[in-house]
Structure formats: structure tokens, C-alpha cells
N, C-alpha and C positions, 0 to 999 in steps of 0.2 A: 798386612797389618790391619787389624780390625778398626772399624770406625770409632768405637768408644775409646780405643787406645789413642787414636789420633786426637780426639777431642781432649783427652786428659793431657796429652803432650802439649797441646796449644795452651791449655789452662796453666800448666806449670811454666811454660815459657813466658806467659803473660806476667806471672808472679815475679819471675827473674827480671823481666823488662822493667817492672815498677821498682824493684829493689835496686837495680843498676842505675835507673834514672835518679832516684833519691841520693844514691851514693855519689853520682857525678855532680849533682847540685851541691851537696855538702863539701865535696873536695874543691869545687870552684870557689865557694865562699872561704874555705880554709886557706887556699893558696893566695887569694887576694888579700887576706888579713894577716898572713904570717910574715914575721919580720926576719926570721932566721932563713938564710939562703938554702941550706941543705933541706929543710922541711918544705920550703916553698917549691923547690924543684921536684921533690918527692910527691907532693900533693898535685902538682901540675902533671906529672907522669901518671898518677892514679886517675886524674880527671880525663886525660886523653885515652887511657886504657878503658875506662868505663864507657866513654862515648863509642869506642870501637866495639865493645861488647854489645851495646845497644843496637848498633847497626847490624851486627851478626845475628842477634836474637830476632830482630824485626824481619830479616831476610828469611830466617827459618820459619817464623810464623806464617809468612806469605807462602812459602814453599808447601808447608803442611796444609794450609787452607786450599791451595790449588790441587793437592792430592785428594782432599775430601771432595771438592767440587771444582772441576776444571773451568766450568762457566760459573759466574757468580750467581749461585742458586740461594735465594734468601732462606729457603726452608732448611737446607743442609747447614748453612752457616749461621743460623739464628742463635745458636748457643754462645757464639763468640761475641763478647762485648769488650771493646778496648777500654781499659780503665784510664781515667784522667788522673794526673798527678797534680793536685792543688796543694799549695803551701800557704798556711796562714801566717800572720805577722808574728804570733807567739812562737810558732815553729821556727821561723827564720831567726828570731831573736835568740832562741835556745841554741840553734845550730851555729851561731856566730862564735860561741864559746867552746867550740869543739877542740879537744886536746888530742895529742898524739896517741895516748893510751886508748881513748875512745875510738880512734881510727883503727887501731890494732884490733880492738874487739869487734868492730864492724867488719873488717876484712876476714877475721877468723869465723865469724858468724856466716858470712857469705861462702866461705870455704865449706863449712858444714852443709849449707843448703845445696851447694853444687854436688856434694857427695850424696845427699839424700835424693836429689832429683835424678842423678845418674842411675840410681837403683830402681827408679820408677819408670824411666823412659826407655823404650825399645827401639825407637827410630834411629837408624844407623848414622845419618848425616847430623842429626841433632846431637847425638851422643858424642860424635867427633868434635863438634864445636864446644860442647860443655866440658869435655876432657881438656881441650886446649885452654879454655878459660880457667878451669880449676888449677891447671899447672901454673898459669900466670899468677893467680891469686896465691898459690902456695909459695911461689918465688917471691912475691911481695912480702909475705909474712916472714920468710927467712931473712930477707933484706932488712925488714923492720927490727928483727931480733939482733942482727949484726951491727946496726948503727950505734947502739948503746945510748941513744937519746932518752929512752924511757927510764934508764937507770939514773940519769943526771938531769932532771928537768930544770929549766930556767925559772927562777922565782919571779 
């Protein structure tokens, strides 16, 4: 695999890492504020799942970095800058009012991103992890459709 492909793979994995970090943070807020037991358990499951995704993605970023440069060469790894995820007070206030329908849209959006990134990444072990994550997200979407909560929201 060429060096520029590995660099692109790391950049896409970094985008997924940030997306999953934000999702995990949102689901943590959602399950702490939710009163309905079924939704609280579902948000807790999503939160744990996103944290597992984060660990997998960080392992793959480290693996690809070691393939690029087995020793920590600052010249070869100069392109990689780990993004910080900072949340402002307004962002947090906005996310406290997150509804089930918005969670569904967020999961569907992440499913589409996984599909898009799978078409761009050629690294075999990274593709295997992304396929596993995509399948879990697809299962979540199916489970959200089957609960029927979106059809009958509580006022």
C-alpha cells in the first residue's frame, strides 16, 4: 500500500474518531437525562458501543502509523495532527434537548459515513473493523425502527 493511501486512511480514521467521540458524549448526556427506561438503556448501549468504536479506531490509527514509520520519525508523521474535541456551553445546552428522532438521524448519518469511507479505504484490517462497526450501526437502526417509539412520542 502506498504512503499517500496510508495517510488518507489515517485522516479518514481521525474523522471517524471525532464523530464517534461526539456521538458518545451526546449519548452519555441523553441517557443521564432520559426518564423512560427503554430509552435510557438504549442510549447506554449506544454510549458503550461508541466507546468501543473509539478504542478500535485508535488502535487502527496507531497500527497504520507504525506501518508508515516503525520508529517515531517526526518527518514521516508530520501530517498527522490529532484533533481535539472541545465542547462549548452553547453546544452542551443544545445537546441536552436531543430527541430520539435526532439520534436516529445521527445514527443513519454515521451509517452513510461508514459506507463512504469503506469505498475509500483499501487497508484490509481497517476495512474489517469498519465493516464490523457498519453492521452494528445498521443493527441499531433496525432496532430503532422496530421499537415504535418514534411513532408515539411522549408529550
